[in-house]
C-alpha positions in Angstrom: 0.1 -0.1 -0.6 1.6 3.3 -0.8 2.1 5.9 1.7 2.1 10.1 1.0 3.6 12.1 3.5 3.8 16.1 3.1 7.1 17.7 3.5 7.5 20.9 4.3 11.0 22.3 3.2 12.5 26.0 3.8 12.4 28.3 1.2 16.2 27.6 0.6 16.0 23.7 1.1 13.2 24.1 -2.1 15.3 25.9 -4.3 18.2 23.6 -3.3 16.2 20.6 -4.0 14.9 22.5 -7.5 18.0 23.0 -8.7 19.6 19.6 -8.0 16.7 18.0 -9.4 16.6 20.0 -12.8 19.9 19.4 -13.3 19.3 16.0 -13.2 16.3 16.0 -15.7 13.8 14.5 -13.1 10.8 15.8 -11.1 11.6 17.0 -7.3 9.4 14.4 -6.3 11.8 11.2 -8.0 14.8 13.2 -6.7 13.7 13.5 -2.9 12.5 9.3 -3.7 16.3 8.8 -4.6 18.1 10.1 -2.0 15.9 8.5 0.3 16.2 5.7 -1.5 20.2 5.7 -1.2 19.8 7.3 2.5 17.8 4.1 3.1 20.6 1.7 1.3 23.4 3.7 3.5 21.9 2.9 6.9 20.6 -1.0 5.9 24.4 -1.8 4.8 25.5 0.0 8.1 23.8 -2.1 10.2 24.5 -5.1 8.4 27.9 -4.3 8.4 28.0 -4.0 12.7 25.7 -7.6 12.6 28.8 -9.3 10.2 31.3 -7.7 12.7 29.1 -8.7 15.6 28.6 -12.6 14.6 32.2 -14.0 13.1 31.3 -17.6 12.9 28.2 -16.7 10.9 30.1 -14.3 8.9 32.6 -17.2 8.2 30.1 -19.8 7.7 28.4 -18.0 5.2 32.1 -17.0 2.9 32.6 -20.6 3.3 29.5 -22.1 1.7 29.8 -19.1 -0.6 33.2 -20.6 -1.9 31.7 -24.3 -1.5 28.6 -23.1 -3.9 31.5 -21.5 -6.3 33.5 -25.0 -6.4 30.2 -26.9 -7.2 29.0 -24.7 -10.1 32.6 -25.0 -11.3 32.7 -28.9 -11.5 29.1 -29.1 -12.8 30.7 -26.3 -15.8 28.3 -24.2 -14.9 29.3 -20.2 -15.3 30.7 -19.2 -11.3 32.5 -15.8 -10.3 35.9 -17.4 -10.6 34.8 -17.9 -14.7 36.6 -21.2 -14.5 35.1 -24.8 -15.4 35.1 -28.1 -14.3 
């Protein structure tokens, strides 16, 4: 379900958003949305990084699983990150 929010900007902030949006040839709404998306991704990545640091055993297990998966793909003659096959 889409939810609409209203942002109240100072005249200075409004003009800045307008300039940036025009420079990218997009609407102000789309520009603000992309800014919020980027900030959301930054926060998610930071939280993930903190979780990985706090859970090194889980990180090692995930890396080992990934490496085994890549070896299995290679052995099966399928594309993999190394680009090597069987």
